C-alpha positions as protocol buffer text, in pm:
chain_id: "A"
residue {
  index: 1
  type: MET
  ca { x: 3472 y: 937 z: -4028 }
}
residue {
  index: 2
  type: GLU
  ca { x: 3228 y: 1043 z: -3756 }
}
residue {
  index: 3
  type: PHE
  ca { x: 3080 y: 804 z: -3506 }
}
residue {
  index: 4
  type: THR
  ca { x: 2725 y: 865 z: -3630 }
}
residue {
  index: 5
  type: THR
  ca { x: 2834 y: 766 z: -3981 }
}
residue {
  index: 6
  type: VAL
  ca { x: 2976 y: 440 z: -3848 }
}
residue {
  index: 7
  type: LEU
  ca { x: 2651 y: 371 z: -3666 }
}
residue {
  index: 8
  type: PHE
  ca { x: 2455 y: 446 z: -3982 }
}
residue {
  index: 9
  type: TYR
  ca { x: 2651 y: 189 z: -4184 }
}
residue {
  index: 10
  type: ILE
  ca { x: 2619 y: -69 z: -3907 }
}
residue {
  index: 11
  type: PHE
  ca { x: 2242 y: -27 z: -3881 }
}
residue {
  index: 12
  type: ALA
  ca { x: 2207 y: -19 z: -4260 }
}
residue {
  index: 13
  type: LEU
  ca { x: 2403 y: -344 z: -4293 }
}
residue {
  index: 14
  type: LEU
  ca { x: 2192 y: -512 z: -4027 }
}
residue {
  index: 15
  type: LEU
  ca { x: 1878 y: -382 z: -4197 }
}
residue {
  index: 16
  type: VAL
  ca { x: 1978 y: -529 z: -4533 }
}
residue {
  index: 17
  type: VAL
  ca { x: 2081 y: -863 z: -4381 }
}
residue {
  index: 18
  type: SER
  ca { x: 1761 y: -893 z: -4178 }
}
residue {
  index: 19
  type: GLY
  ca { x: 1555 y: -799 z: -4484 }
}
residue {
  index: 20
  type: LEU
  ca { x: 1721 y: -1075 z: -4685 }
}
residue {
  index: 21
  type: LYS
  ca { x: 1659 y: -1324 z: -4406 }
}
residue {
  index: 22
  type: VAL
  ca { x: 1290 y: -1231 z: -4407 }
}
residue {
  index: 23
  type: ILE
  ca { x: 1247 y: -1358 z: -4763 }
}
residue {
  index: 24
  type: THR
  ca { x: 1497 y: -1646 z: -4747 }
}
residue {
  index: 25
  type: SER
  ca { x: 1407 y: -1803 z: -4413 }
}
residue {
  index: 26
  type: ARG
  ca { x: 1216 y: -2132 z: -4434 }
}
residue {
  index: 27
  type: ASN
  ca { x: 1033 y: -2086 z: -4104 }
}
residue {
  index: 28
  type: PRO
  ca { x: 753 y: -1824 z: -4104 }
}
residue {
  index: 29
  type: VAL
  ca { x: 814 y: -1745 z: -3736 }
}
residue {
  index: 30
  type: SER
  ca { x: 1182 y: -1677 z: -3807 }
}
residue {
  index: 31
  type: SER
  ca { x: 1084 y: -1452 z: -4098 }
}
residue {
  index: 32
  type: ALA
  ca { x: 855 y: -1251 z: -3872 }
}
residue {
  index: 33
  type: LEU
  ca { x: 1127 y: -1216 z: -3607 }
}
residue {
  index: 34
  type: PHE
  ca { x: 1380 y: -1101 z: -3868 }
}
residue {
  index: 35
  type: LEU
  ca { x: 1123 y: -846 z: -3983 }
}
residue {
  index: 36
  type: VAL
  ca { x: 1103 y: -718 z: -3625 }
}
residue {
  index: 37
  type: LEU
  ca { x: 1483 y: -681 z: -3629 }
}
residue {
  index: 38
  type: ALA
  ca { x: 1460 y: -491 z: -3957 }
}
residue {
  index: 39
  type: PHE
  ca { x: 1206 y: -252 z: -3805 }
}
residue {
  index: 40
  type: PHE
  ca { x: 1432 y: -187 z: -3507 }
}
residue {
  index: 41
  type: ASN
  ca { x: 1728 y: -109 z: -3735 }
}
residue {
  index: 42
  type: ALA
  ca { x: 1514 y: 124 z: -3946 }
}
residue {
  index: 43
  type: ALA
  ca { x: 1399 y: 300 z: -3630 }
}
residue {
  index: 44
  type: ALA
  ca { x: 1763 y: 340 z: -3522 }
}
residue {
  index: 45
  type: ILE
  ca { x: 1848 y: 496 z: -3859 }
}
residue {
  index: 46
  type: TRP
  ca { x: 1559 y: 740 z: -3821 }
}
residue {
  index: 47
  type: MET
  ca { x: 1687 y: 829 z: -3476 }
}
residue {
  index: 48
  type: LEU
  ca { x: 2024 y: 913 z: -3633 }
}
residue {
  index: 49
  type: LEU
  ca { x: 1841 y: 1133 z: -3886 }
}
residue {
  index: 50
  type: GLN
  ca { x: 1671 y: 1316 z: -3594 }
}
residue {
  index: 51
  type: ALA
  ca { x: 1328 y: 1180 z: -3688 }
}
residue {
  index: 52
  type: GLU
  ca { x: 1234 y: 1067 z: -3341 }
}
residue {
  index: 53
  type: PHE
  ca { x: 860 y: 1069 z: -3403 }
}
residue {
  index: 54
  type: LEU
  ca { x: 887 y: 832 z: -3700 }
}
residue {
  index: 55
  type: ALA
  ca { x: 1122 y: 602 z: -3507 }
}
residue {
  index: 56
  type: ILE
  ca { x: 890 y: 577 z: -3207 }
}
residue {
  index: 57
  type: LEU
  ca { x: 589 y: 535 z: -3435 }
}
residue {
  index: 58
  type: LEU
  ca { x: 761 y: 249 z: -3620 }
}
residue {
  index: 59
  type: VAL
  ca { x: 844 y: 68 z: -3297 }
}
residue {
  index: 60
  type: LEU
  ca { x: 504 y: 118 z: -3133 }
}
residue {
  index: 61
  type: VAL
  ca { x: 279 y: 52 z: -3432 }
}
residue {
  index: 62
  type: TYR
  ca { x: 465 y: -205 z: -3640 }
}
residue {
  index: 63
  type: VAL
  ca { x: 676 y: -387 z: -3381 }
}
residue {
  index: 64
  type: GLY
  ca { x: 434 y: -353 z: -3093 }
}
residue {
  index: 65
  type: ALA
  ca { x: 106 y: -420 z: -3275 }
}
residue {
  index: 66
  type: VAL
  ca { x: 134 y: -539 z: -3634 }
}
residue {
  index: 67
  type: MET
  ca { x: 417 y: -788 z: -3586 }
}
residue {
  index: 68
  type: VAL
  ca { x: 259 y: -927 z: -3270 }
}
residue {
  index: 69
  type: LEU
  ca { x: -54 y: -991 z: -3474 }
}
residue {
  index: 70
  type: PHE
  ca { x: 153 y: -1153 z: -3750 }
}
residue {
  index: 71
  type: LEU
  ca { x: 327 y: -1383 z: -3502 }
}
residue {
  index: 72
  type: PHE
  ca { x: -4 y: -1473 z: -3340 }
}
residue {
  index: 73
  type: VAL
  ca { x: -161 y: -1565 z: -3675 }
}
residue {
  index: 74
  type: VAL
  ca { x: 144 y: -1757 z: -3798 }
}
residue {
  index: 75
  type: MET
  ca { x: 177 y: -1957 z: -3476 }
}
residue {
  index: 76
  type: MET
  ca { x: -196 y: -2032 z: -3454 }
}
residue {
  index: 77
  type: LEU
  ca { x: -241 y: -2142 z: -3816 }
}
residue {
  index: 78
  type: ASP
  ca { x: -126 y: -2482 z: -3934 }
}
residue {
  index: 79
  type: ILE
  ca { x: 69 y: -2371 z: -4240 }
}
residue {
  index: 80
  type: ASN
  ca { x: 178 y: -2644 z: -4477 }
}
residue {
  index: 81
  type: LEU
  ca { x: 511 y: -2525 z: -4616 }
}
residue {
  index: 82
  type: ASP
  ca { x: 522 y: -2792 z: -4884 }
}
residue {
  index: 83
  type: VAL
  ca { x: 202 y: -2657 z: -5037 }
}
residue {
  index: 84
  type: LEU
  ca { x: 336 y: -2302 z: -5030 }
}
residue {
  index: 85
  type: ARG
  ca { x: 658 y: -2402 z: -5207 }
}
residue {
  index: 86
  type: LYS
  ca { x: 494 y: -2625 z: -5465 }
}
residue {
  index: 87
  type: ASP
  ca { x: 446 y: -2353 z: -5730 }
}
residue {
  index: 88
  type: PHE
  ca { x: 748 y: -2144 z: -5632 }
}
residue {
  index: 89
  type: ARG
  ca { x: 938 y: -2190 z: -5959 }
}
residue {
  index: 90
  type: ARG
  ca { x: 638 y: -2088 z: -6165 }
}
residue {
  index: 91
  type: PHE
  ca { x: 639 y: -1738 z: -6014 }
}
residue {
  index: 92
  type: VAL
  ca { x: 1017 y: -1684 z: -6032 }
}
residue {
  index: 93
  type: PRO
  ca { x: 1017 y: -1509 z: -6375 }
}
residue {
  index: 94
  type: MET
  ca { x: 741 y: -1265 z: -6279 }
}
residue {
  index: 95
  type: ALA
  ca { x: 902 y: -1201 z: -5941 }
}
residue {
  index: 96
  type: THR
  ca { x: 1236 y: -1134 z: -6114 }
}
residue {
  index: 97
  type: VAL
  ca { x: 1077 y: -879 z: -6348 }
}
residue {
  index: 98
  type: VAL
  ca { x: 898 y: -703 z: -6063 }
}
residue {
  index: 99
  type: GLY
  ca { x: 1214 y: -701 z: -5850 }
}
residue {
  index: 100
  type: ALA
  ca { x: 1418 y: -558 z: -6137 }
}
residue {
  index: 101
  type: ILE
  ca { x: 1163 y: -280 z: -6187 }
}
residue {
  index: 102
  type: ILE
  ca { x: 1170 y: -195 z: -5815 }
}
residue {
  index: 103
  type: VAL
  ca { x: 1552 y: -188 z: -5811 }
}
residue {
  index: 104
  type: LEU
  ca { x: 1558 y: 33 z: -6121 }
}
residue {
  index: 105
  type: GLU
  ca { x: 1307 y: 279 z: -5974 }
}
residue {
  index: 106
  type: THR
  ca { x: 1499 y: 291 z: -5645 }
}
residue {
  index: 107
  type: ALA
  ca { x: 1824 y: 356 z: -5832 }
}
residue {
  index: 108
  type: LEU
  ca { x: 1665 y: 640 z: -6030 }
}
residue {
  index: 109
  type: ILE
  ca { x: 1528 y: 797 z: -5712 }
}
residue {
  index: 110
  type: LEU
  ca { x: 1866 y: 776 z: -5539 }
}
residue {
  index: 111
  type: TRP
  ca { x: 2047 y: 914 z: -5844 }
}
residue {
  index: 112
  type: HIS
  ca { x: 1802 y: 1201 z: -5875 }
}
residue {
  index: 113
  type: GLY
  ca { x: 1824 y: 1275 z: -5504 }
}
residue {
  index: 114
  type: TYR
  ca { x: 2199 y: 1249 z: -5462 }
}
residue {
  index: 115
  type: GLY
  ca { x: 2379 y: 1219 z: -5793 }
}
residue {
  index: 116
  type: ALA
  ca { x: 2197 y: 1497 z: -5977 }
}
residue {
  index: 117
  type: THR
  ca { x: 2208 y: 1740 z: -5685 }
}
residue {
  index: 118
  type: SER
  ca { x: 2495 y: 1981 z: -5729 }
}
residue {
  index: 119
  type: THR
  ca { x: 2387 y: 2262 z: -5496 }
}
residue {
  index: 120
  type: VAL
  ca { x: 2300 y: 2250 z: -5131 }
}
residue {
  index: 121
  type: VAL
  ca { x: 1931 y: 2298 z: -5062 }
}
residue {
  index: 122
  type: PRO
  ca { x: 1891 y: 2578 z: -4808 }
}
residue {
  index: 123
  type: ASP
  ca { x: 1690 y: 2527 z: -4492 }
}
residue {
  index: 124
  type: THR
  ca { x: 1388 y: 2755 z: -4529 }
}
residue {
  index: 125
  type: THR
  ca { x: 1191 y: 2631 z: -4228 }
}
residue {
  index: 126
  type: ALA
  ca { x: 1319 y: 2906 z: -4001 }
}
residue {
  index: 127
  type: ALA
  ca { x: 1225 y: 3181 z: -4247 }
}
residue {
  index: 128
  type: ALA
  ca { x: 883 y: 3040 z: -4339 }
}
residue {
  index: 129
  type: GLY
  ca { x: 651 y: 3172 z: -4073 }
}
residue {
  index: 130
  type: GLY
  ca { x: 874 y: 3095 z: -3777 }
}
residue {
  index: 131
  type: MET
  ca { x: 866 y: 2715 z: -3819 }
}
residue {
  index: 132
  type: GLY
  ca { x: 1224 y: 2672 z: -3709 }
}
residue {
  index: 133
  type: ASP
  ca { x: 1121 y: 2600 z: -3351 }
}
residue {
  index: 134
  type: TRP
  ca { x: 856 y: 2346 z: -3447 }
}
residue {
  index: 135
  type: SER
  ca { x: 892 y: 1983 z: -3344 }
}
residue {
  index: 136
  type: ASN
  ca { x: 919 y: 1696 z: -3589 }
}
residue {
  index: 137
  type: THR
  ca { x: 563 y: 1586 z: -3519 }
}
residue {
  index: 138
  type: ARG
  ca { x: 421 y: 1928 z: -3596 }
}
residue {
  index: 139
  type: LEU
  ca { x: 629 y: 1963 z: -3913 }
}
residue {
  index: 140
  type: ILE
  ca { x: 525 y: 1619 z: -4039 }
}
residue {
  index: 141
  type: GLY
  ca { x: 160 y: 1699 z: -3973 }
}
residue {
  index: 142
  type: LYS
  ca { x: 184 y: 2030 z: -4159 }
}
residue {
  index: 143
  type: VAL
  ca { x: 353 y: 1870 z: -4460 }
}
residue {
  index: 144
  type: ILE
  ca { x: 109 y: 1576 z: -4475 }
}
residue {
  index: 145
  type: TYR
  ca { x: -208 y: 1783 z: -4443 }
}
residue {
  index: 146
  type: THR
  ca { x: -98 y: 2066 z: -4674 }
}
residue {
  index: 147
  type: ASP
  ca { x: 150 y: 1963 z: -4942 }
}
residue {
  index: 148
  type: TYR
  ca { x: 69 y: 1589 z: -4956 }
}
residue {
  index: 149
  type: ILE
  ca { x: -298 y: 1585 z: -4860 }
}
residue {
  index: 150
  type: PHE
  ca { x: -403 y: 1417 z: -5187 }
}
residue {
  index: 151
  type: ALA
  ca { x: -144 y: 1140 z: -5153 }
}
residue {
  index: 152
  type: PHE
  ca { x: -247 y: 1094 z: -4788 }
}
residue {
  index: 153
  type: GLU
  ca { x: -613 y: 1051 z: -4886 }
}
residue {
  index: 154
  type: VAL
  ca { x: -520 y: 807 z: -5165 }
}
residue {
  index: 155
  type: ALA
  ca { x: -318 y: 601 z: -4916 }
}
residue {
  index: 156
  type: GLY
  ca { x: -616 y: 594 z: -4679 }
}
residue {
  index: 157
  type: LEU
  ca { x: -844 y: 482 z: -4962 }
}
residue {
  index: 158
  type: VAL
  ca { x: -600 y: 204 z: -5058 }
}
residue {
  index: 159
  type: LEU
  ca { x: -591 y: 83 z: -4697 }
}
residue {
  index: 160
  type: LEU
  ca { x: -972 y: 87 z: -4684 }
}
residue {
  index: 161
  type: VAL
  ca { x: -993 y: -121 z: -5002 }
}
residue {
  index: 162
  type: ALA
  ca { x: -736 y: -363 z: -4858 }
}
residue {
  index: 163
  type: ILE
  ca { x: -941 y: -405 z: -4539 }
}
residue {
  index: 164
  type: ILE
  ca { x: -1261 y: -471 z: -4735 }
}
residue {
  index: 165
  type: ALA
  ca { x: -1079 y: -719 z: -4962 }
}
residue {
  index: 166
  type: ALA
  ca { x: -931 y: -904 z: -4662 }
}
residue {
  index: 167
  type: ILE
  ca { x: -1275 y: -935 z: -4502 }
}
residue {
  index: 168
  type: ALA
  ca { x: -1428 y: -1056 z: -4830 }
}
residue {
  index: 169
  type: LEU
  ca { x: -1154 y: -1314 z: -4885 }
}
residue {
  index: 170
  type: THR
  ca { x: -1164 y: -1454 z: -4534 }
}
residue {
  index: 171
  type: THR
  ca { x: -1543 y: -1480 z: -4522 }
}
residue {
  index: 172
  type: SER
  ca { x: -1629 y: -1835 z: -4627 }
}
residue {
  index: 173
  type: HIS
  ca { x: -1981 y: -1952 z: -4707 }
}
residue {
  index: 174
  type: LYS
  ca { x: -1982 y: -2319 z: -4618 }
}
residue {
  index: 175
  type: LYS
  ca { x: -2282 y: -2543 z: -4650 }
}
residue {
  index: 176
  type: ASP
  ca { x: -2256 y: -2679 z: -4297 }
}
residue {
  index: 177
  type: SER
  ca { x: -2226 y: -2335 z: -4135 }
}
residue {
  index: 178
  type: LYS
  ca { x: -2540 y: -2155 z: -4019 }
}
residue {
  index: 179
  type: ARG
  ca { x: -2571 y: -1785 z: -4089 }
}
residue {
  index: 180
  type: GLN
  ca { x: -2838 y: -1535 z: -4004 }
}
residue {
  index: 181
  type: LYS
  ca { x: -3033 y: -1404 z: -4304 }
}
residue {
  index: 182
  type: ILE
  ca { x: -3241 y: -1103 z: -4212 }
}
residue {
  index: 183
  type: SER
  ca { x: -3442 y: -1106 z: -4537 }
}
residue {
  index: 184
  type: ASP
  ca { x: -3557 y: -1466 z: -4480 }
}
residue {
  index: 185
  type: GLN
  ca { x: -3651 y: -1386 z: -4121 }
}
residue {
  index: 186
  type: VAL
  ca { x: -3862 y: -1090 z: -4230 }
}
residue {
  index: 187
  type: LYS
  ca { x: -4045 y: -1291 z: -4499 }
}
residue {
  index: 188
  type: VAL
  ca { x: -4131 y: -1583 z: -4269 }
}
residue {
  index: 189
  type: ARG
  ca { x: -4497 y: -1651 z: -4178 }
}
residue {
  index: 190
  type: ALA
  ca { x: -4634 y: -1801 z: -3860 }
}
residue {
  index: 191
  type: GLN
  ca { x: -4824 y: -2079 z: -4039 }
}
residue {
  index: 192
  type: ASP
  ca { x: -4501 y: -2193 z: -4209 }
}
residue {
  index: 193
  type: ARG
  ca { x: -4315 y: -2241 z: -3883 }
}
residue {
  index: 194
  type: VAL
  ca { x: -4580 y: -2321 z: -3620 }
}
residue {
  index: 195
  type: ARG
  ca { x: -4838 y: -2603 z: -3635 }
}
residue {
  index: 196
  type: VAL
  ca { x: -5118 y: -2610 z: -3380 }
}
residue {
  index: 197
  type: VAL
  ca { x: -5226 y: -2960 z: -3277 }
}
residue {
  index: 198
  type: LYS
  ca { x: -5549 y: -3009 z: -3082 }
}
residue {
  index: 199
  type: MET
  ca { x: -5562 y: -3297 z: -2834 }
}
residue {
  index: 200
  type: PRO
  ca { x: -5762 y: -3372 z: -2522 }
}
residue {
  index: 201
  type: SER
  ca { x: -5614 y: -3267 z: -2195 }
}
residue {
  index: 202
  type: GLU
  ca { x: -5691 y: -3606 z: -2025 }
}
residue {
  index: 203
  type: LYS
  ca { x: -5817 y: -3954 z: -2118 }
}
residue {
  index: 204
  type: SER
  ca { x: -6167 y: -4073 z: -2045 }
}
residue {
  index: 205
  type: PRO
  ca { x: -6224 y: -4393 z: -1836 }
}
residue {
  index: 206
  type: ALA
  ca { x: -6360 y: -4577 z: -2139 }
}
residue {
  index: 207
  type: THR
  ca { x: -6042 y: -4500 z: -2334 }
}
residue {
  index: 208
  type: VAL
  ca { x: -5824 y: -4618 z: -2044 }
}
residue {
  index: 209
  type: ALA
  ca { x: -6022 y: -4945 z: -2014 }
}
residue {
  index: 210
  type: ALA
  ca { x: -5999 y: -5007 z: -2390 }
}
residue {
  index: 211
  type: GLU
  ca { x: -5620 y: -4951 z: -2387 }
}
residue {
  index: 212
  type: GLU
  ca { x: -5580 y: -5190 z: -2090 }
}
residue {
  index: 213
  type: ALA
  ca { x: -5792 y: -5457 z: -2265 }
}
residue {
  index: 214
  type: ALA
  ca { x: -5586 y: -5420 z: -2582 }
}
residue {
  index: 215
  type: ALA
  ca { x: -5263 y: -5453 z: -2384 }
}
residue {
  index: 216
  type: ALA
  ca { x: -5393 y: -5765 z: -2203 }
}
residue {
  index: 217
  type: ALA
  ca { x: -5498 y: -5921 z: -2532 }
}
residue {
  index: 218
  type: ALA
  ca { x: -5159 y: -5853 z: -2683 }
}
residue {
  index: 219
  type: ALA
  ca { x: -4988 y: -6008 z: -2380 }
}
residue {
  index: 220
  type: ALA
  ca { x: -5211 y: -6320 z: -2401 }
}
residue {
  index: 221
  type: GLU
  ca { x: -5134 y: -6358 z: -2770 }
}
residue {
  index: 222
  type: SER
  ca { x: -4761 y: -6333 z: -2710 }
}
residue {
  index: 223
  type: ALA
  ca { x: -4782 y: -6590 z: -2425 }
}
residue {
  index: 224
  type: SER
  ca { x: -4979 y: -6838 z: -2637 }
}
residue {
  index: 225
  type: ALA
  ca { x: -4731 y: -6794 z: -2920 }
}
residue {
  index: 226
  type: LYS
  ca { x: -4444 y: -6881 z: -2687 }
}
residue {
  index: 227
  type: ASN
  ca { x: -4623 y: -7191 z: -2549 }
}
residue {
  index: 228
  type: SER
  ca { x: -4698 y: -7320 z: -2898 }
}
């Protein structure tokens, strides 16, 4: 057995174990860290398969950006684990059915890719237009944007729908929160918001004398009330 084969089995075993720990760990932070470990093992397997571009892309995008965002959100939110596990048993049958379907489809793909293949597929990249000297990045780009362009566009559309759905779900319209409504601002009238009050700029001497007399009378009344 070659050394690369031994490394493949080691990384595959670590990948499976870390994947199981992602779904079985009780702490969300631990699950996220095990997912980071799973990404690193998958990147190592891709390095063994000479897919360096995919390995570096997995580490930079998922481990360096997506998982950091996951950890930030998980550690900032106050997640009540008891509430999350309250209805766990109710979803076990559906989860079992979905998991069985995924396992069956994966088994069929592996059997069709390995078990049903009896002849070696020749490498035609060197004969097809001199693509034998191309790098992995260039080959992946050519395959994505020629043979799988429709699937690539569908994946982009699915991601766009997921982004719009996430924004719609996280946007909460609370009664105590103030939001800007452009339509109401356009329809507003000046007389509905502004009231002009006319008042003299200063008091006349007669008004000042009358106010002082009224204040003196009020003080005399209060003093007589106290003496009585």
